[in-house]
Residue, then its C-alpha position, 0 to 999 in steps of 0.5 A: x582499474x585505476x579506481x580500484x587500485x586507488x582504494x587498495x582493491x585488486x581489480x582481478x579479485x573484483x572481477x572474480x567476485x562479480x563473476x558470481x552474480x548471486x553472491x554479489x547480490x547477496x552481499x549487497x542485500x545482506x550488508x549495509x556497508x557493501x550496499x553503500x559501497x556499491x551505490x557510491x561506485x555506481x553513482x561515481x560514474x555519471x556516464x553509466x548511471x542512467x543505463x545502469x539504473x535502467x538495466x537494474x529496473x528491468x530485473x524482476x527481483x530488483x523491482x520487487x525489492x524497490x517496491x517493498x522498500x518504497x512501501x515500507x518508507x511510505x507506511x513509516x512516514x504515515x505512522x510517524x505523521x499520525x503519531x505526531x499529529x494524533x490525527x488521520x484521514x478515514x478511508x472516506x477522507x474525513x479528518x479524525x482526531x485520535x486522542x491517543x492515550x499513554x497506553x496507546x502510545x506505549x504499545x510495543x508495535x509503535x515502540x518497534x518503529x522508533x529505531x532509525x531503520x525499522x524492519x518491514x514487519x515492524x512497520x507493517x505491524x505499526x501501520x495495522x495498529x494505527x488503522x485499528x486506532x483509526x477504526x476505533x475512533x470512527x466507531x466511537x463517534x456515531x455521526x462520523x461512523x454514519x458518514x463513513x458508512x454512507x461514503x463506503x456504500x457510495x463508493x461500492x455502488x459507483x464502482x458496480x455501476x461503472x463496471x456494469x455500464x462498461x459491458x458491451x451488450x454485443x460482446x456479452x451476447x457473444x459469450x453468454x451462457x446459463x451461468x452468466x444469465x444466472x449471475x446477472x439475474x442474482x445481481x438484479x434481484x439483490x439490487x432490487x431488494x436493496x432498492x426496495x429496502x431503502x424506499x421503505x426506510x425513506x417512507x417511514x424514517x425520511x431522516x435516516x437517508x437524508 
């Protein structure tokens, strides 16, 4: 009560406001100054800080908002770093020089994130645009593109192999039906066809898969 009186606020009025939780949440989410005031009030009470944060993180809406905000910040940092360095890592982990042109840098999707605190949609659009630039750079370099494709296929094969090896035959037998048998047979046929294709290529063009 003393803290409320010290800043010129009515403690009774504050209780009336907090009694309407949806309105209180809307005020905090919709107004930066209200959110900042709430944050300052929360963290000015160390004895309740941990408990309050723990309660907040159990709320699905709060977790959703926090996750979305972290994603926005991560993507914003990534885009700005790529623009500064004009380089990025491909999905396969290869370093790629982007060599961005003035037209690339002047794109409206990048211009939209030059604000101090760009919105989620603006950050997502800029991130997608940078991914387009990265893909363009990879495709422009034949050797880089081949390495990227090889790494992509290797990941797919590795994931498929791990998933199959994780299947317990006894568990499978307990639930097997015609549908599962057909699916497994189709998968086996596809794998055999791919293996036969690679063997044929290795015989006539050994450098292709070296």
